[in-house]
N, C-alpha and C positions, 0 to 999 in steps of 0.2 A: 420450356419456356423461360427464356431469360428475364420474362421480367419477373419472376418468381423466385422467393426464395422461402425452403420450410428448414428450422431447425426445432430438433428434439433430443437434448443431451441432458444425460445423468450428471447432476453434480453432487457425488455428495460427499460428507463430513465425515471424518474416523477419530475419536479420541480417546486419550487413557490419562487418569487422574491420580495419584498416591497424594492421600493427607497423611505426612509425617506428624502433623500436630492439629490441634483446632485454627493456628494461626499460619501454617507453612503447607503448603499446596506443590506439588511436582506436575508439571503436565506434556503429554506430548502430542499434536495433534497433524493429521493429512487433510487436504481437501483438495478437490477440485472444483475451479472456477471458471465461467463462460461470458461472452461479451456478443452479444448479436454481430451478426453481419449486416450489411445494407446498401447504399447505393452513394457515390459523391452526387450531390447537386448544383457543386460548381464546377464548371469545367473550363478553362481557354482554351487546351487542344479539341480537336474536332475526334470525334468517335468512327472507328473506321473499323470494314470489314464485318458490322453487324456487332462489335464488342462494346458493351455495356461495364459504366464506370463501375462496377459493383467490388466489394470488399469480403473476404471468407470470415467467420467466427475469430476470437479471438478466446484462448482457453490458455488458461495457469492451473500448474497444480505445486500445490504449497505444501512442505514438510516444518512441523515447529515444534520445538521442545521449550521449556520456558520455568519457571519459580514465581511463584506470587506467595506474599508473605505482610505481615501484619505483627510487628514486634515492640515492646515495651509498652505494653498493655493498648493496644493500637494506635500509638503515639507517631510509628513511624509504619508507612507503608511503601516496600519496596518489592518490585516486580523486574523481570530480566526473561529474556527468549534470546534464541538465534534460529533460522529461517534457513530455507533457501525455496526460490520459487523458479519452475522452467516455465515460459512462456512460449507458445506455437502460434504462430501467425499474428502477430503483436501491431495492434492499428495502434500506427501515430498520424499526422498531419503533415505533410507538405507540402510548401508553396511549388507550381509548377505554372510559370509563365503569372498570370494575376490571379490565379486560384487558387487557395488554401485545397487539397484533396485531400482524403482519407484513402490510406492504403493498408494492404495488410506488409507491414517492414522485412517479418524473419523472425528466428527463434532468439531468445534470451535469456540469461539466467544471470537471479538476481540473489545474491547471499547476502548474510550479516547478524548483526545484533544491536539491540536496543535494552534500554535498564530506564526505571523509570523510578524516583523518589519521592513521596510525600511526609512531610512533616510537621507536628502541632505542636510547637513549645508551651511555655505556662503564659496566662494572660492572652493565649488567640492569637499570638505570632504563630507561623508558620512558614513552610518555602516548600517552592513544589523543581524538582530536577526531572530532565528529560535527554536522553542522548542516543544517537544513533549511528551505524555505521553501514553503509551498504556497495558491497561491490556488484556491481550491476552492468554485462557487458554483452554486445549483439556476437550470439552464434553464427548466424550464416543470415545474409541479406538475400533478399527479395530481388532479382535483377532488375526490374520494373521502378525500382525506388531509385531515384536520384541524390546524389549527396550525399547518402550516409555509406559508409565502410561498417567493420568490424570492429575499429579502431573508434568510432564516434561514440559521443556521450547519450544515456539514455535521457530524452524530455524528463523533466520533472522529478531526477531522480537525483538529488546531492548526494554527493560519498558519505558527508557530517554533516548532521543537525544535533543541536546543544541549544536545550532550553533551560533558566534558571531563571525563575522569580519568587516576589515575596507574595506571602500569604496572611490576609488576618482574619480572625472570626469575631462575628459578633454576637455573642447570645440574645436571644432573645425573650420577652417574658413568657411568651409561649412555649418553651422548651426548644423552640427552632434556634435557627442559626441564619445567618449572612455572612456570606463568604468574600471579601473585595480579595482581588488577584494580579498580578502584574504577568502575565505570559504570553508566548505565542503559540502556533499549533504543535503537539507534540508529533517528536519523529515517528514515522508506523511506517513499516514497508508495504503495506495496502494501500496509499496514498499516493500511487502514480501517480492516476491521472486526476 
């Protein structure tokens, strides 16, 4: 039946962590992700020979190792990670005549690193810093996809991203605090879409 799709997918996550001290921890993680398939609902080209505008699920497997730390009596937080992600049947929107069409583009590999830091100084003044690097490449391209080659860039995946911003904490009488911050979204390899 071409009007039905069933998906039953096991998406495990395995991880290990080692605490060097109460304030410094290393970890390793492997996970499998899944995005459901479906049908493109807007088409400019007619459907021929009983073909339906369906796309398959997208799968990703990610390996990551990293370090998380709180230093100088919790005045400085530093986290760092390196990662490697394999995508199969990566789903992307393409313009075909007047319609955006969702298709499985092929396979892709993303690898990179990210670091983030947050510091708080005397008087409530602080900073945030985040930087990321991603090497993202298509490995194979679906022959039905027009206009994309293995040399094309993967959308919404910048090679470099840096964010630096000041913060200021106002302490409240009830023991809480309000933080004012100037920042953009931090880099993160899971935010491809």
